[in-house]
N, C-alpha and C positions, 0 to 999 in steps of 0.2 A: 632834142630834149623834150619839146612840146609833144612830140608823137609818143614818147615814153610815158609822159604824165597822163595821157588820155587812154592808157591801156591798164588792164588789171595787173600787169607785170610790175608796175611801179609800187603799188601798195604791198604786194607780196614781197618784193625785194626789200623794201624799207622794214617790214615786219621781221623778216628773217635775219637781216643784218642786226637790227636792234636786239633781237632775242639772243643771237650768238654773242654779241657784246655783253649782254646780261649774264650769260652762262660763264663767259671768260672772267668777268669781274667777280662773280659769285665763287668760282673755284679758286681765284687768286686770294681773296680776302677771307673766305670761309666764315662769314658772319651771317646770321639769320636775316638781318635787315637787308642784305644784298640779295634779295630774291630775284631770279632772272626775269620773271614776269613783271615785277615792279620796276626794275631797271629799264626793261623794254618799253613799258608804258611811258616812263619819264622821257626816254630818248625820243620816242616817236612824237610825243606832244611837243617837246622842245624843238624838234626838227621842223614840224609843221608851222609852229609859231615863228621860228626864225626865218624860214624861207617864204612864209606867206602863202603856202600851198593850202588849199581848202580841204576840209574834212571830206567833202563829197568826192574830190579827186582821189584822195587816199583810199576811200571806201570802195572804189572800183575794184581794187584788189583785196582790201581788207575783208570785204563781204565773202570772198571765196574762202578765206581762212575760217571765218565764223561758221560757214556752212558745214565744215567738218567737225564742229564742236560736238554735235550729238553722236555721230559714230565714234568719235574719240572717247566720249564718256562711256559708250557701250563696251569698249575694249577693256575697261576697268573690271569687267566681270571675270576676266581670266584669272587673276590672283584669287578672287573670291571662290572660284570653282576649286582651286587647289586647297582651300581651307574649309571645305564642306564639313568634314568631321568636327572641326572646332565650332562651326556654326550650329550644327545639330546639337552639340553638347551644351551650348549656352544660349539656345534660342530665346528662352523666356527673359533672362536678364538683358540680352541684347535688344530685344524689341521694347522692353520697359525703359531702358536707357535712352534709346532713340526717341521714343514718345515723350519722355520727360524733357529732353533737350529741345524738341520742337515746341512744346507748350511754353517753356521758359522763354524761348526766343520771341514768340509772338506776344506773350504777355508783357515782356520787358519793353518791346517797341511801343506798345499801347500806353504803358505807364510813363515812359519817357516822353512820349508825345503829349500826354496830358500835363505833365510837369512843365514843359517848355512852351505849351500852347501852340504846337505845331499844326500847320494847315492840314485838314483832314485828308485831302488828296495826296499830300506828301507822305504822311505817316502810313497811310494805307499802302503806298508804293514801297515802303521799307519792309513790310511784313514778310515778303518772300525772299529777303536778303540772304538767307542761309541755305537756299536750295539752288540746284544747278540752273543755269541761264534759260534753256528752252522751257523748263517747267515754270520757272519764276515769271517769265514774260506772260505766259498764258494765264497763270494764277492772278497776276497783277491786273490783267484785262478783266478777268471775271469778277474781281472784288471792287473794281472801280479805281484802280491805281493808275499811275502814269508809267508805262513800260520803260521809257527812257531813263527815268529816275531809278526804277527797279534794277535796270542793267548796271548803272553806276554803283548802286548799293551792293549788288552781288559781286562785282569786281573788287570793290574795296574790302568787302568782308572776306572774300577768298584770299586775297593777298595778305591781309592782316592776319588771318588764321595761319597761313603758311609761315609767316615771319615769327609769330609769337608762340606757336604750338610747342616747339621744343622747350622754350623758356618756361611756359606754364606747367608743362609736365615735370620739369626739373624743380621748379619752385614749390609745387604742391606734392612732390614725391609720388607722382603717378607713374608707376613702373610696369603695371600690367599692360602687355602689348595690345590685348583686345580692347581694354578701356581707352587706351591712347587713340587707337584707330577709330573707334566709334565716336569719341568726342570730336576729333578733327573732321571726320566726314559729315557729322550732323551739323556742325557749326560753320564749316567753310568749304563745303562741296568739293568740286573737282580740283580746284587749285590747291586746297589743303590736302587733298588725297595724293597729289603728286609729291608733296612734302612727306606725307605719311609713308609712301612707298620707299623713300630714301631712309626712313627710320627703321624699316623692316618689312618683310613679306606679310606677316600677320597684320601689322598696322595698316598696310596698304589694302589688304583684303577686307578687313573690317570697315575701313573708311569707305571703300567702294560700295559695300552693302549699305552703309548708312546713307549714302547719297540717294539711292533709289527709294529706300524706305522713308527717309525724312521728307523727300519730295511728296510722296503719296500721303503721308500723315499730315503734313502741313497743308496740302491741298484740301484735305477733308476738314481739319480742325479750324483753319483760319477763317473761312466764311462763317462757321458756327460761332466762334468767339467774337467776331466782329458784329454779328447780328445780335448777340447777347449784350455786348457793350453798348451798342447804339440803341 
């Protein structure tokens, strides 16, 4: 057992088993709150706390899974390619919507931080919460944030978006597939996009587009907004 713990295989096995259990529970109950990734996170954390196994031991394998995050995000370009005519037809409103979403996200974090008197390093770390992890980490470093806090914020934002996206669309009668996809991708990056793909091919494609564009726009606007505020 000790030999297994000291190999990457342990972290990979724990992750895969937890995720498969999450998928099983999600299919069985069919509730938005039972998101497979959310369940997998809870199971892995609970397992490590119960067994006393350190995070460093788990990360021997967990880091291998994280390594494939960037190429997995790039694969999201496939449904986008299939929807190129839709993209060309609506390019102006699409870019305007993503830009507005990015601005609102950054400004809301700043206003919330001022309201609750949040430590500067902490609220700066929350600014990249709605962009994909590789870009968020680099942006956090650039603007003076704490990458570890940024990662947590990105994960929580993504899972929350995936869980509440269908509820929000239904509550506010957002029926346009392009609008649904852009909103999900802009606010909850790759995790939300996985949920958008379940809602439809157009939603998945637009959400995939929003991930990349939102990351670029946030990387450009965030430092400018922070400089102006400070």
